[in-house]
N, C-alpha and C positions, 0 to 999 in steps of 0.2 A: 655396646649391646643395644639392640632394638627392644623397645618395650613390648613384652609379649601380649599386652592388651591390644596393640595395633594388629598383631597376627589374628587375634580372636575377633576383632571388630571390623577390620578392613584388610583382609588378606590380599585383595587385588592391588592395594597400594604397595605391598611388599613385593608381589609378583612383578609389577611394573618397574619398581626400583631395581630388582635383580636383573631383569632383562636389560635395562639401561646400563647397568654396571657390569654386564657380562658374567654374572654369577649363575652357573647352570647346574652346579652339583648339589643344590639343596632343593628337594621336592617339597614345595610349599603345601600342596594338598596333603601329602603324607604327614608332614610336620603338624598341620592343623588337626589331622585325624589322631595323631599321637597325643596332642595336647587335650583334645576332647576326651580321649580315653583316660588321660591323667586326671582331669577334673572330675570325671565320674568316679574313678578309683579313690580320689581324695575325699569325695563326698561319702563313699562307702566306708572308708577308714574312720572318718569323723563320726559316722553313725554307729559303728561298732564300738568305738571308744566311749561314746555317750551311753550306750546300752550296757557295756561292761561296768562302767562307773556306777550306774544306777543299781545293777544287780549286786555289785560288790557290797553294798550296804546291807543286803539281805542274807549274805553268806553265813553269818553266824547263827541265824535262826532257820534258814531254809537250805537243807542239803541239796535240793534240786537246783537251786540258784548257784551253788558251788560248782556243780557239773557244767552248767550252762556257761558260767564265767570261764571255766577251764577251756571249753571249746572255743569261746570267743577270743581268748588270748592267743590260741594257736592260729585261728583265722586272721586275727589282727596282725600277728607276726608275719604270716605269709604275704598278706596284702601290702604291708609296709615295705617288705623287701622288694616286691614288684614295683611299688610306687617309687622307691628310691632309684631303682635301675632305670625306670622310665624317665624320671626327672633328669638323670645324667644324659640319657640319649637325646632328650629334647634340648638341653643346654648345649650339647656338642653341636647340634644342627643350628641352633640359634647363634652360636659363636661365629658361624660363617656368613651370617647375614650382614651386608655392608650398611653403613650409615645412609640415611636419606640425603638428598642433594639440595643445595640451594637452587632456587629457580633460575639464577643467572650463571650457573656453571655451564661453560660452552660444550657443545657436542664435539667429539673428536676421539681419535684413537691413541695419540701419543703427543709428546711435547711439541711436535711440529704444528699441532692444531691448537695450541694455547693462544688465548686472545691477548694481544698486546694492548695495554691500557695507558702506558705512559713511558716516555723517554726523557731522561734527564742527563745533562752534561754534554760537553763537546768532545768528540773523539780527538785524540792527539794526532797531529800531522807530523810525519817524520820525513827527513831527507835521506833515510837509510831504511833497510828492511828490518823491522823490529823482530827481536828474538822472542821465543816463548819462554815461559818461566823455567823450564827444564834446562834450556841452553844457557840462560842467564845464571841459573843456580850453579851449573858446572863451571862456567866462566869465572864466576866470583868465588867459587868454592864455598857456597853457603847451603847447598842442598847435596846430600850424599845418598842417593838411592842405591848405588852399587853395594855399599857397606850395609845399608839397611837390609838388602836382600841376603847378604852374607850372614848376618847375625840372626835374621828371622826368615823372611822369604820375600819374593817379589811382592810389591805393594806396601812395604814398610820402608821408612826412610829416616834420615837424620836432618834436622835443621842444625846448622853449624855456624859458629862464630857470630858475626853481625847479623846473619840470617836468623839465628835463634833469638838474638836480642830484638830484632824487628818483630818477629812473631810474638814474643813475650810482651813487648810493648803494646801491640795491637790488642791482645786479649785483656791485658790489665786496663788499658784505656777504655775499651768497650764496656767492661764491667763497671768502672767508675761512672761512666756516662749513664748507664742504666740505674745505678744507685741514686744518682742525682734526680732521676725521673720517678723515683719512688719504689724501685724494685729492691727486694731483700736479697742479699748475696748469700749463696750457699757454697760450701765445698761438699760434694756429694759422693756417695759410693759409686764405684765403677762396675759393680756386679749386681744382678737382680735375680730374684726367684722366678720360677715359671709362672706363678700366680701374678706376679708384678707385670711380666711381659704380656700375659693374657689380658690382664686388666687394662693395660694401656693400648691394647689392640694390635700389638706386634705379633702376638700369637693368636690364632694360627696363621695369619696372613703372610708373615715375613719370616717364617721359620728357617728358610734357606739362607737368610742373611745373618744368622745369629751364631756366634761362637759359644758353644756349650762347654762348660767345664766338666770334664769326665768325673763320674762318680759323685757329682754334687748337684743339688737342686739350685744351680746358679749358672748364669751365662754372663759374658761381658756385655755391657750396655752398648747399644748402637747410637744412643743419644741420652743426655741427662733427662730428657722428657720422661723416659721410662721410670726413673726413680723419683723424679720431682712431682709428677702427677700422682704417683702412688703414695707419696709422703702423707697425704690426708686420707688414705684408704680406710674405709669403715669408720669414718668420723662424720659428725654433724657440725657444720660450721655455722656460726651466728651470722645471719644475713647482713647485719649492720657492719660486719667486718669486711665484707666483700666490696671490691675485688681484692684478692691476694695476688700480688705480683712478685714472682720469684725469678732469680737468675742464677745459673751455675756454669762454671767453666770446667769441662771434663774432657779427658781423652774418650774417644768413641771408636768402637770396633765393629766392622761389618765385613762379611765375607766377599761382598760384591760379586756374587755368583753370576756368571753369564756376561760379565763386563769384558769388552774387548774393543780394539780399533783405536781410531784417532782420539776418541774421548778419554781414553785411559792413559794417554801419553803424560809423562811427568808425574806429578803428585796430585793430580786433580781428582782421580777416582782411586782411592787406596783403602787398605784394610784398617789403618789406624789414623785418626786425625783429631784435631783439637776443635772444640766448638763451645762458644758462649751462647746459651739458650735463654729465651724468654718463656716463662710459664705463667698463665693467668687462670685463676679460679674466679668465676663471676656468676651473677644471677642470669638465668636464661634470657631475659629480655635485654640484657646488656652485652651478650657475646658478640654481636655484630660490631658494636662500638669498640670493644677492646681488640677485636680482630683488626680493625682499621688502625687502632692505636699502635699495635705491634708493628704494622707495616710502616707507619710514620717513623717509628724508632729505627727500623732497618734502613729506611731512606735517609734519615738524619745522619746516621753513622757513615754511610757511603758519601753523602754530600760533604761532610766534614773532611773526609779523606780525599774529596774531589775526584772520585772514580765515576766515570760515565756508566749509567745503568738503564735498564728498562724494567717495568713491572708487568707481569702477565697474569691473567686469570687462568688458572690451570683447568684444562678440559677434563671431561669425565674419564677418558681412557688413561690419563696421566695422574689421576687423583687416587691416592691410596684408599682402601676400603673404609677405614675409620673416619675419613674426612668428610665434612659437609661442604666446605668451600676452602680453596687454597690459593694463595698468591705465591708466585716465585719472583724473586728479584735477581735479574741476570746482569752481571757486570760485563762491560766490554773488555775483551782480551785482545790487544793489538797483535800479539805474536800468534794467536790462534786465528784471528781475523773475523771474530764473531762474538756475540753475547753468549755467556755461559752462566749457569745457575750458581749463585753463591749463598743465597738465603731462601728459605721457604717459610711459610706462615699459614698455619691451618686452624680453622675453626672446627673443633670436633664436637660441638654441641654437648649433649649428655652421653655420648657414646662411651667414652672412657669412664666417666664418673658413675654411670649406672653399673658397669662391670665391677668397679672398685668400691662401690658403696659410699661415694662422697656426696653427702647431702647438705642442705642448709635448712635452718629454721628461723622463721620470723618471730617478732614479738608476740604476735597473736597465736603462735603455736603451729602455724601452717608450715609444712615441710615440702621440700622439693629436691630435685637432682640438680647439682651445679652444672655449669658449662665450663669447658676448658679450652684454652688457646695454647698452641705450641708454635713458637716462632724462633727461627735462628736470629742471632745478633751478628756474629762473625764466625768464620772458620779459617782454616789455613788457606782456603781458596781466595779469601780476601787478600792475604799476604801475596799470593801469586798474582792477583790483579794489580796490586801496588807495584810489584816488580815489572810487570809488562807495561803498565801505563806510564811509569815514571823512569823509563830507561833512556839512556843517552847512547850516542853512537859507539862509544868505547865499552859499553856494558854497564856503566855506572848507573846506580839506582838512586834517585832523589827521594829522601824520606819525607812523607807528608808532614806539614807543619805541626799538626796536632800531636804527632807521635814523637817529635824530637825531644820534648822534655823527658820522655820515658826511655828513649834509646841512648841519649847522650851524644848523638852524632846526626849530621844532616844528610849524609849520603853513604852509600856502599860502593866503593870503586875497586877495580881489579888490584890496584896497588895497596888497598887498605886491608886486604886479607892475607 
């Protein structure tokens, strides 16, 4: 949520940001007019309340005062109803305003315009045509998308046998690595209230990606970010305890409305997937630092797995409305023949915390709004990257060294399934 004081003091800044972020359905001038009306009405209500309270002291001795107070109560009730309705209208419009952007967010319309910042690792050289993860999964009988579609629908799948062991090993290992780096591990709910989704900025912007539970004020989460950021909703955190670094491993559910084509082949873009997330609550002046820290963690995990990757600075057209700045980490997929996103990392500044009421207080009593960082650690996509990068001519997959203590085996071969 944008601070409404910015609207009142610098509406041109909001107009410029909306134009840059292609937000055209909010009339800033009309919103400003509504807010001006709201402030005037609020002043009127406070004045009536003060007058009513003053006259109420005279009611026992002054019959005329009783009549005036009676009229003031009715006037106050009418104005309070109008004030409440106007506040809701303003908040609805404010909820559609995107976050402001970092000055170094690149211009651009989609992921093709993202700015490449770094490339790490050597791409494997094969003397055969590498398979993609779907072909490997079928050959090794470790991914079963057909039966996933049978029991649910297209976009759901099973990890099977040693594939399930490899995936489980990756998620457990990643969590342990984050715990070593000072993160607190959570097992989190997989459903969230509408207020929670609104507070984290997924509503109203990504309503079409949400699985709503019928007849319930609940939806399946699209990421543990939604519940982990809301964990401290309406709380005041002690400044000296910040940053708070949390991690959770949860299933995630997204409709992936509008997804099609080559990008959806296999289990790369699906309705349910597993994700280990990094969440940071920090002081405003430290959010850029912890944004970079989360990126270092993402890179560290991929480097330990020896997966080639690149880091991109996400352009304005590819950056979700709540984000201030975002990095994507794209692993190289030999079977696909290009880099593909496996991790994202967003500095959300105070956008989520303002909506959720997450504040901090210093020893001197000064209060402020915390900043939040949301960053992927690993997902199923990283398992797919392992499969494609460490395949051999017969389809065997070599397990990265760091995962072998958790899998109990060093390869998955056609004869082992």
